[in-house]
N, C-alpha and C positions, 0 to 999 in steps of 0.2 A: 800728841805732837800737834794737834790742831790749834792749840793756843799759841804756838810759836809763829814768828813771822817767817816769811819766805827767806829773808836774809839770814835768820838764825838757822833755818834748815839747810840752806846752801853752805853756811859756815860749818855746820856739823859734818856735812858730807866732805867738805874740803879738808877738815881736820882728819877725818877717818882715812881719806885717800892719801893725805900727806904722811900719816903714820904708817900706812901700808907700804908706801914708797920709802920708808925709813929715812925721812927728812925732818930736820928741825924747822921751826918757823924761820929762823935766821937763814938757813940754806935755801928754803923756798923763796924768801924775800930777795936774797941775792940773785937767784936765778931769774926773778921777775923784775929786778931793778927797782924794788920798793923797800921801804923801811920794815923792819921786823914788826913794829907796832901796827903797821897796816895789815899784815897777815893776821896778827892777833885780833884785830878789830873785825876782820872778815869772818874769822872762825867763831867769834863770840856773837856775831850778828849785829854788832854795833855800827858797822859800816857796810853799805851795799857794794857789791863788786860790779864793775862795768862789764859789758859783754867781752871786751878785749881782754881784761884782766882774768875773767873766768875762763876764757878760751886758752890763754897762755898758761894759767895755773893748771888746768886740766892736762895740758900737754906735758908740763913738767912732772906732774905726779903720775902720769901714765894712764889716764882714764879719758874716755870720751867726754866732751863738755856736758852732754846730756846726763851723765852719771852724777854731776854736781847739782843738777836741776830736778831730777826725778827721784821719787821715793825708791829706796833700795829694794830690790827684788829677792835678796838673799836673806836667809835666816841669820839670827845672831850667831848661831853655831858655825855657819858657813863663813861668816865674816871673821870670826875668831880664828878659824883654821887658816883662812887666807892671810891674816895678819901674822900668825905664828910662822907660817911657811915663808912668807916674804922676809920676816925678821931673821929666821934661821938661815936663809940663803945668804944674807949679809953678815950675820954674826953666828957662825956655827959653834963658837965657843959657849954659847948660851944653852946648848942642848942638854948637857948634864944637869944644870940647876933646874931647867924646865921639866925634865923627866922626874927629878926628885920631887918637885912641887906637885906634879900630876899624881905621882904615886901616893903622896901624902893626902891629897884631896880625895882620891879614889878610896883610899883606906878609911878615911873619915866617913865617906858616904855609905860604905858597906857595913858600918857599925852604927845603926840608928840609936839615938839617945832615948 
């Protein structure tokens, strides 16, 4: 990740936080009073966020502003569990297909080729 710009790293964290909050780019844009393309550019690192925009975005997605600036301290597994938990809180109807997928993946990993 050292080859990426600070804007790209902030954008990646913004995207991850937005997804954990189960928001679309459009929903975040509406909450911030900006165009959806602006959110897309922030997330891709094409456009830098102002301090004000970063602070407001962090509030909307429910993280402290520092979470968008600092390297994450959680493992990929912890982040996946947090994302799944947050998603299932908002969409409990996704639990059956999720469990079926997990069973399929676990079944494949227990039978090495």
